C-alpha positions, -999 to 999 in steps of 0.1 A, spaced: 0 1 -2 14 35 -10 7 60 18 -2 95 7 -6 131 21 -41 144 25 -58 175 16 -89 196 25 -98 199 -10 -119 231 -5 -89 248 9 -66 242 -22 -70 271 -48 -77 255 -82 -54 282 -96 -25 263 -84 -34 233 -104 -34 225 -141 -33 203 -170 -14 203 -205 -38 196 -233 -28 178 -266 -31 208 -289 -55 237 -299 -63 269 -284 -83 277 -252 -119 286 -251 -140 302 -220 -173 285 -232 -189 258 -216 -222 236 -219 -241 266 -202 -234 290 -231 -264 296 -258 -246 299 -289 -251 336 -290 -284 331 -309 -267 315 -337 -275 280 -352 -248 260 -365 -251 245 -400 -255 207 -393 -241 200 -428 -208 220 -422 -205 212 -386 -169 213 -372 -160 192 -342 -140 203 -312 -103 200 -318 -90 200 -283 -99 204 -246 -83 218 -216 -91 227 -179 -91 262 -170 -90 281 -136 -115 304 -123 -96 334 -141 -99 315 -176 -62 305 -177 -50 272 -187 -36 254 -158 -4 229 -164 1 210 -132 -17 194 -104 3 182 -71 4 147 -59 -14 135 -29 -42 158 -31 -74 137 -23 -106 145 -43 -91 178 -55 -110 199 -82 -88 206 -112 -105 229 -132 -135 235 -157 -132 217 -189 -133 241 -220 -133 226 -257 -119 246 -287 -145 247 -314 -143 269 -346 -182 270 -350 -198 260 -315 -197 272 -280 -220 246 -263 -204 213 -252 -211 185 -229 -182 164 -213 -183 130 -202 -167 95 -196 -129 103 -187 -110 71 -195 -91 72 -161 -117 58 -136 -101 79 -106 -116 111 -123 -152 124 -127 -166 154 -144 -190 172 -120 -218 196 -127 -206 225 -149 -178 206 -165 -156 205 -136 -129 179 -138 -121 164 -103 -106 133 -88 -132 112 -71 -135 110 -33 -107 91 -18 -87 95 -50 -51 110 -55 -22 110 -78 13 98 -71 43 113 -87 65 84 -77 42 60 -95 33 81 -127 46 117 -131 22 122 -159 -13 108 -166 -28 107 -200 -67 104 -204 -93 109 -228 -128 124 -226 -158 124 -248 -168 161 -260 -202 166 -275 -213 198 -293 -247 212 -299 -253 189 -329 -248 159 -308 -216 150 -326 -193 136 -301 -155 134 -305 -129 118 -281 -101 142 -271 -68 134 -250 -49 155 -227 -20 148 -204 -19 155 -165 13 165 -154 19 154 -117 38 177 -94 62 159 -67 58 167 -32 82 162 -3 67 129 13 85 99 26 70 78 -4 96 56 -26 86 32 -50 103 -2 -54 130 -7 -81 120 -45 -79 83 -46 -78 63 -24 -101 40 0 -83 48 -12 -48 63 10 -20 97 2 -8 92 18 26 85 -4 55 92 1 93 64 -14 112 87 -27 141 99 8 148 63 19 150 55 -11 173 79 0 198 70 37 196 36 25 206 48 0 233 67 31 249 34 50 250 15 20 262 39 15 289 35 51 300 -3 51 298 -2 19 319 18 33 345 -5 64 349 -38 42 348 -60 31 376 -52 -6 365 -17 1 376 -28 15 409 -47 -17 416 -17 -39 406 6 -19 427 -13 -29 458 -2 -67 452 35 -61 458 68 -58 438 66 -91 419 31 -83 404 43 -50 393 74 -61 376 55 -90 359 31 -65 344 57 -42 335 78 -66 317 46 -74 294 54 -40 277 93 -40 283 106 -75 281 77 -97 268 91 -130 253 87 -143 219 68 -172 232 45 -150 251 40 -122 226 10 -134 207 -9 -142 238 -3 -109 254 -7 -88 224 -29 -103 198 -63 -91 215 -52 -65 242 -67 -33 232 -44 -3 227 -47 27 248 -30 47 221 -58 57 202 -72 83 178 -105 101 177 -118 109 143 -110 91 121 -104 61 144 -71 39 143 -68 13 117 -48 -8 141 -65 -15 175 -38 -40 189 -1 -41 189 -2 -75 172 -21 -57 142 9 -33 139 35 -61 139 26 -97 142 63 -108 148 78 -104 182 86 -69 195 95 -58 228 117 -28 242 144 -46 260 158 -62 230 166 -27 214 180 -10 244 216 3 238 241 -26 244 215 -55 237 225 -52 201 257 -74 199 276 -54 172 282 -20 162 275 1 193 302 29 199 304 20 233 308 -17 226 286 -36 250 279 -6 273 287 -30 301 310 -7 321 301 21 344 325 43 325 304 37 296 275 55 309 272 91 325 245 110 342 228 84 366 239 65 395 235 28 391 253 0 406 275 -20 381 291 -50 393 327 -56 383 320 -87 362 288 -71 346 276 -84 313 243 -65 313 244 -33 294 242 -2 317 213 12 301 194 -20 308 204 -18 344 192 18 344 159 6 332 157 -24 359 166 1 386 138 25 375 113 -3 376 124 -15 410 121 23 423 87 24 410 75 -9 426 91 3 461 76 39 458 42 25 450 42 5 481 52 36 501 26 57 487 -2 30 489 8 27 527 5 65 531 43 69 539 50 95 512 48 133 517 56 162 496 74 193 510 49 212 533 35 178 544 8 172 520 6 134 513 15 122 479 -10 102 462 7 94 429 24 61 428 51 69 405 60 102 423 88 99 450 93 118 481 125 131 466 107 148 435 113 123 407 86 111 384 94 76 375 68 73 348 84 103 330 119 91 336 114 58 321 96 70 290 121 98 283 151 76 289 137 50 265 134 76 239 171 79 241 184 44 249 162 28 225 150 50 198 177 74 194 204 50 200 189 26 174 191 52 147 223 70 158 242 37 165 228 13 141 206 22 113 224 56 102 257 44 114 285 37 90 312 22 115 303 -15 113 305 -33 80 271 -49 73 251 -26 93 236 8 87 250 27 57 275 -2 51 247 -27 40 238 -38 3 218 -17 -22 222 -41 -52 194 -67 -47 162 -68 -29 160 -85 7 145 -119 0 107 -118 -2 108 -79 2 105 -49 -21 135 -31 -8 171 -34 -4 190 -38 29 201 -1 27 168 12 20 153 -7 49 181 3 72 174 40 64 137 37 67 141 21 101 163 51 112 137 72 99 110 52 117 123 59 152 122 96 147 84 91 147 73 113 120 43 108 97 51 103 60 37 136 50 52 154 80 59 186 58 22 190 52 16 197 88 22 230 107 42 230 140 9 235 157 -5 204 141 25 182 147 25 192 183 -14 187 187 -18 224 193 -46 231 170 -46 238 131 -69 226 103 -94 199 109 -80 164 102 -47 175 113 -50 194 146 -47 163 169 -11 153 155 -23 126 131 -40 128 95 -58 105 72 -35 110 44 -46 84 20 -84 93 27 -95 56 36 -113 67 68 -86 53 91 -53 65 109 -26 40 101 -1 42 129 27 31 104 24 62 83 -2 88 94 7 95 131 34 117 147 54 99 175 82 107 199 108 134 191 92 142 159 66 161 179 93 177 202 109 193 173 77 212 165 69 220 198 104 237 201 99 254 168 67 268 180 86 285 209 106 306 187 80 320 163 85 357 163 122 355 174 149 370 153 164 335 145 136 312 147 144 273 144 131 250 119 140 217 133 111 198 118 123 209 85 160 202 90 153 167 102 127 157 76 147 171 48 177 153 57 160 118 60 141 125 27 171 135 8 192 105 19 163 81 10 158 97 -24 196 93 -31 195 57 -21 162 51 -41 176 68 -72 208 48 -72 204 16 -91 230 -4 -73 260 2 -49 267 38 -40 300 51 -52 324 70 -29 310 103 -38 273 93 -30 282 76 0 298 107 15 267 126 4 246 99 22 267 103 55 262 142 55 224 134 53 225 110 81 245 133 103 223 162 95 193 141 105 207 130 137 219 167 145 185 181 138 169 153 161 194 157 188 189 195 189 153 189 193 160 169 225 185 196 235 158 224 232 135 202 250 158 197 280 163 235 280 125 239 280 123 217 311 151 236 328 129 267 325 98 250 336 116 234 366 132 268 375 95 282 378 83 251 398 112 256 423 104 292 428 68 280 435 80 254 459 101 280 479 72 304 481 45 279 488 64 262 515 74 295 532 35 304 531 23 269 542 4 268 509 24 243 490 3 211 476 12 177 466 -3 185 431 25 213 428 53 188 438 38 164 412 44 192 385 79 199 397 89 162 397 72 159 362 91 188 347 125 177 364 120 140 354 114 151 317 145 173 318 167 147 333 155 118 311 159 136 279 192 149 291 208 113 294 199 108 256 230 126 240 256 101 249 238 74 226 250 94 194 287 91 185 284 123 165 269 143 193 283 180 195 290 169 232 318 147 218 334 174 196 366 189 206 362 216 231 331 200 245 347 170 261 336 166 297 306 190 294 281 162 293 292 149 327 294 185 341 259 193 329 246 161 348 266 170 379 247 204 380 213 187 373 219 160 401 199 128 402 169 145 420 157 181 424 166 200 456 135 204 475 148 221 506 134 256 504 166 272 518 187 255 491 164 262 459 181 294 449 215 277 448 202 248 428 184 272 402 219 286 397 231 253 387 203 247 365 212 280 347 248 267 343 235 236 328 214 256 305 243 277 294 262 246 285 234 234 261 232 269 246 271 267 239 272 232 227 243 235 203 249 271 193 213 281 202 202 317 201 198 333 236 163 344 229 152 309 216 166 296 250 149 322 271 115 315 252 117 278 253 
């Protein structure tokens, strides 16, 4: 199935569209004209010689954009030396129709695809006032749009894009997050640590043997409103075994830039006990530790033993008395240790023969419509989480903050089939954070466009691969490496800008804490907000170390990653008398991010 951008057809100016007719001059007359009072001589009737669509200004139009569902193309007008009354019917291409008034349009749910057919030739029947029909042809030129849609070199008309495994893991991360904050988890948390870990691992580490029984019929909590989602279970997204643990940094046996990630020196920013003879990747140990902390904290909260500063009882099982939101920490850490790591250290990497960019582009993978290199690149793009028509959205729409009907919730029925396909029509993960941060710089002197930077790099790299029939030469490979690094940098800058955003939020929350405790008015809900923002800041800030090309590894920045995390600590400072000093440390951490990523000062302040 080829996935497409959608369109609110009524919002598209027909004047931007067009067709190329096969000969003849234009006429502004249609079948509603009255022949100016003249009756053609039936014995000398001249038939129409050409037909073309015209826009509302009477101008011949020449192109129509691809992926525009049910768009009106223009009014058909015939060239006829002795008649001005014409009827049009029966376009040869069944995707088209002729509406009242001679308007040529694509039928409901129909669109054109440049990758499949850059031109479409069709015929229509033109009948003049003497009921003398003639068949005329014209060619429709299709305008290419920047969507992540590439046609196979091996199977005619079939898409070569596939990354359902990446989408399944995006959904699993969201499902885990939704589960931890659900009433169902509160109930399970009352049953003790073992019960909690058993349920968490259904999301995180479900075995191949149990995958089908757990996920074939379990309804997803990740849903859409109108239209509804095409897939209602994880198994419908990917019927082959998928979990999160297997893709966490270090669990992939080859190609990791920190090798096995098994030493404490491999990982920075979070305190976790690493045995001297450890063989478990440290990122995996971090997740295990966070799960254990969650189980212990749930028991504490359920027994009424957890209080916020000021004495208000904490009633949220994943918020610790030290100010850590374990649900946010788990989710944001997985965005880095899994999604970002997989793209940066595997699929877009070029350090290990047989992986990433150093894979074959000459033959199709057995039983598939794509080469290994095409698939590696697509899987990297899949972990970024963008819908395939990402550039058709505004930043507000990607962020789910308003916009056009059909886009405003962060997803869009691009192919007009009445369903949202998670594999192509939904924005996940850091693709949404890029848009959120771009929104925060609108009106500034140097606004960011991280959405465009990331998507264009992914798009151009994939287009280069797709257009190369065989192995890339040295020059093409160098170009592809530039695109890979550019995509990862834009993605990482979106993460860094998000850390800055949560530093700003945490600073405000700390000021509220100090004032509230001093006045005796501080609430557990205020504390939960602080814990949420601090944990998002910290969880995202751990992500940069998973990219071997991170600016933090650049000359002049060595050691700055560790310094930033020393300033942040492993929990917020919540003693009112110490808050001001801690805010100064957070300001220094923000300054590090501004310098490392060369962010504009106004943007940093506005995030």
